[in-house]
Each structure stands twice: as C-alpha cells, then as structure tokens.
C-alpha positions, 0 to 999 in steps of 0.5 A, a space after each residue: 528421469 528424475 532431477 537431483 542436485 550436485 553436491 558441490 555446485 548445488 545445481 539441479 540436473 537430470 540423473 543422466 548428467 550426474 555421477 555417483 560414488 557408489 561407496 557413499 552415494 555422493 552425487 557430482 556433476 562431471 564439471 565439478 568432478 573434473 575441477 576436483 581432479 585438476 586441483 587435488 589429484 595425485 597420480 590420477 587418484 583424488 579424495 571424494 569430496 563427500 566421504 574423503 576416501 581416495 578414489 579413482 574417478 574413472 572407476 569409482 564414479 559411475 553415471 547415476 542413470 543411463 543416458 539412453 533411458 531418457 524420456 526426451 526432457 529438455 532441460 533449460 539453463 539460465 545463462 548470462 549473455 555478455 557483449 564484449 569488444 576485443 582489443 590488441 595488447 602490446 605483448 601480443 596477447 588479446 585483451 577485451 572489455 565488456 560493453 553494453 548491458 548483460 542480459 539473461 536467456 534460458 538455453 537448452 543444456 544439450 544443443 548445437 552451435 547453430 541453435 545457440 546462434 539463432 537464439 542469441 542473434 535477436 539480442 543484438 542491437 540493430 546497429 550491430 546486427 550486420 557486423 561480424 561477431 563470434 559466440 564464445 564461452 567465457 567466465 562472468 567477467 568476459 575475459 577468460 574461458 570457462 572451460 580451459 585451465 586457469 592461466 591459459 591464454 584462451 580468452 573464450 572457446 569459440 562456438 561455431 555456428 555449425 551442427 556441432 554438439 554443445 553442452 552448457 554447464 553451470 558457470 558458463 557465460 556466453 559472450 558476443 565478441 566484436 572485433 576491435 575494428 568495429 566502428 565506435 559510432 555503432 557501439 555508441 548507438 547500440 549501447 547508449 542509454 536513452 532516457 525515457 520521457 518519464 525521467 524528464 517529468 518534474 514531480 512536486 513534493 506535494 500532491 493534490 487531492 485532485 491528482 489523487 482522484 484523477 489517478 483513482 478514476 483513470 482507465 485501467 486495462 485488464 489483460 490476460 493476467 487479470 481478465 474480466 469475466 463477461 456475464 454474456 459470453 461466460 468467458 474471461 475477456 480483456 477489458 478496460 475498467 474505469 471508476 466514476 461517480 454517478 451521484 454524491 452522498 450527503 457526506 463523501 468520505 475520502 480515504 487516503 491510502 497511507 499504508 501499503 502492504 507487500 506480503 507480511 511487511 508494509 510501510 506508511 506513505 508520508 507524502 503530502 496531499 493538499 486538500 481544499 476546503 471546497 471540492 468540485 468533482 465535475 471532472 470525476 463524475 458521470 451524472 449528477 455529481 457536479 455539486 460543490 462539497 464543503 470540508 467538514 472534518 479531517 482525521 490525521 494520523 501520526 506515527 508508523 505502521 505499527 504504532 501511531 496517534 490519531 487527531 481530528 478536526 471538525 467544523 461546527 454545523 451551526 457556528 461554522 467554527 473549526 475545532 481540533 481534538 487531540 485526546 482530552 485537549 480541544 481548541 479552536 483550530 482549522 486545518 492548515 497546509 501543515 496537516 497535508 502529510 498527516 491527513 488520513 480521512 477527509 469528510 466532505 458535505 454536499 452543498 445544500 444538505 441540512 444537518 440537524 444538530 443534536 439537542 438535549 431534550 431537556 433543553 427544548 422541552 420536547 419540541 421539534 422544529 421545521 428547520 435549522 433556522 427555527 431551532 437556532 432562534 429558540 435555542 438563543 432565546 432559551 440561553 438568553 433567559 436561562 435563570 442563574 443557578 441557585 445555591 441549594 441550602 443544606 436540606 433538613 430531615 422531613 416532615 414538619 414535626 417537632 419532637 419533644 426531645 429534639 428541635 429538628 424540623 422534618 417535612 413529610 412527603 406529599 405536602 401541598 404546594 402552598 405548604 411547600 413554598 412556606 417550608 422553603 421560605 423557612 430554609 427547609 426542603 421537601 423530599 418528594 418522590 422521583 416521579 413527582 420531581 421529574 413531572 414538575 421539571 418537565 412541565 416547567 421546561 415545556 411551559 418555558 419553551 412554549 413561551 419562547 416559541 410564542 415569542 419567536 413567532 412574533 419575530 420577523 421570521 416569515 420562513 419559520 414554522 414550528 411543529 409542536 409535539 
C-alpha cells in the first residue's frame, strides 16, 4: 500500500484512506470531502475542489485503494494531548478551560477506545491518576468538538474505554477532561512548574580561564548515540571519556572557542574570559603538568564571524616588556581586563624554559653563546662601544689618474691598504670588489667581538661560558 497526500489538508495518508475523483484525479481524504459538502453543497452536489466540476460525492469520488488489500501497515498520527477542567456556566451550558501544559503523542490512526485510554493514561500526573476523567475529541483550544458541526453545543465527543473502533483524523485533538469537582490542590500540585536547581545558579558575566579548562577536562559519557569502539571486544560500547595533561610543552597554546557553527550558519561568542599572567594546571593534569606557566603572548580578534581584525600582545624574552601590535602601529602596552572579550589565542611558556632571542649574525661576528646571560652581556658591550655612523663623502671615479683634458682623479681597484688610506684622506674612495668588502667587514666585526668577549670574561660572571666558532 502506497502513501499519498490529501489535496486540501496536505496530510500524508495511506491509499486506503483517500478518495479520488476519476475525472481529474484529485485526491481528498474523507474528512476534507465532508467539510466541502457541508460548506458548499447544493442539493447534494458540490464543486470539485480541484477541477471545479459539479459532482455527486457519493458517486464521483471512489476509494483510491481497496481497504481489504492492505498489508497491515499501522499508520501513526502525531496528536496533541490537552488537559482541561470543566465548569458550569450560568446559562446551563458547559464551559471548560485548559490547565497544565499540552504534550504530543504518536497514536495509531485506526484503533479502539480502550487502546487510546491505555496510551494516554501514563501522561497523567500522579496527583490526578486516581481521579475520574474522560477522553474527548476536541479542537486545538479544547472548547469545541472536532467532529460535530460548528455552533453545536458539543464540547467534545467522548471516547469510551471499550472496544469501540476509533479513527483519528488530521485536526483531531485529545483532551483529558476533569470534572469541576476536582480538588484545586490536586490541580496545583500536578501542574505547578517546579524550578530546577540550575535556574537558581548565578552565573557571572565574566568567565575565567580556570572555568574553561575545568569544562574542557570534565568527564563525558559516550552513550548509544555516540558510542566508543572497544579495540579488545571489537564492538561499540558505552564509555566515559575525560581529557587531562600528562606533560607540558615548552609553550602551551590555549585556543578559546569563539566561533560556533550550526549547519551553514555560525555566530561569534563574545563572552569575557579573564586570563591570568601566571597559570597553574595542577587541577587539570595527570602527570608532570604541575609547573607554573607564564603568559608571553595574546592574540585578539575584533569583529564578527564574517569580518574582523586581529591584534597581538607579546612579551620580550630579555627585557620582559610587553608590546602591542596593531597593523603598522607598535606600542609598549600589556594585556588588561578590557581584553577579556577579544582574547582569542593565549600563549603560555613553561617555567624554566630558556628561549634564545634572535640575533643578527653581523651584530656578534658569528660567535655563539652558552646561555642567555652570556649573550646579553656581549650584546650590551657591543651597543656601548658601537661607533657613531660616519657620513660618507661623495665618491669620485676610480683610479688615481689625471687626464690631460680633465682634472678628475680616479682610483683603480686592487690598490694596497696604505694607498687606500692616503686616497681616503684626500676625500677619495676606492671601489673594491664586493667579495673583498664583505671579507674585510666580517674580519673587523669578528675582531671587535673577540675583544668584547675577552673583556666579558674579565667581568664578575663566573657562570658565563663562551663558545667560539
């Protein structure tokens, strides 16, 4: 048996539940066809909702499929379950009002009254389970019947708890109706909303990095929807997973999850996260990760998911001075609490890790150092004795040669050192090859460095060891 859709209510139904107009092929359920007859019939005839022809519903509409040819498929209909309290009005009619909160229940379309009662009864609160109640077919507001004509005094056809066949239709709602004599205390106890303990917790507007790490390392249960594959049993099993640090790297990078994606869309989380200058992970480690870490850098993000701007804070490894980098602008500035909403990446250096700063080879003449202290001493000496920059006079053509027609002096390449000094005193400059100039510059830098190294050894630095290369 196939499934098709009613052309009016668009409800998906079995072929045995639909009627078809053979002239145009329209498919209608019996409920929609009955409603059309009630609202627009003339002498038992009605216009087809699809082709607008005048038809006799009893003759021109036939079942799409023979009910006796069904394969036993049980079709479920999602039905709204309401709770209502009946009451007497002054004019003798019956009025009712909804109480509690409605719920949804998947019920078989073709069933009996006793089956519906057994399926709905577990939804009753404990304080009302022993009281008398009736199951009625109503509309969405629980005031009128969903089957009887509008304007009738029927407040909902009662479904008795016997073996009476019941066929649910789209638009039907089931109301659990309690008499007006129901104790008020029982209703209040049943439908009073009890606040969960989580609603009383007070969350601050600012999170701490410690709270984020605690949430990251807490235990997580892997249930049936997300099981764990056991390598021993070779089966999917329930498990409990937790994350902890066994050892710390020289630099720990903490990436705050600022961006959350759901399908094709996403948002940026702008919650403030306070991060300390010194971090201890003894509560989130399972091994040697108990040392103190020092904040050495922080990357900030400003903007949204689709566009933004990055800035950075860094801490100098020698001077320990913080600098702030914003495109081409650089200033001496340290991270502050005002950066808690924009912090994105945090860099923490493990205590006791020596980081050698980058030094230009020309500045030290090719020498290497045993530790950071030795290098700092030599660099300070180099900066103290660095000669001031000399202004270079305007060069003249080379070599020393006077032409009969011109008075210019030129200097040839490859002259000796004495001649070069003499020509320089006259305001002339030699043009040596690039290789010779580089060799002499390197020799002078190395000689200067060796002198500073010898002087550094005479200082009161017993722990300094200099390795020469």
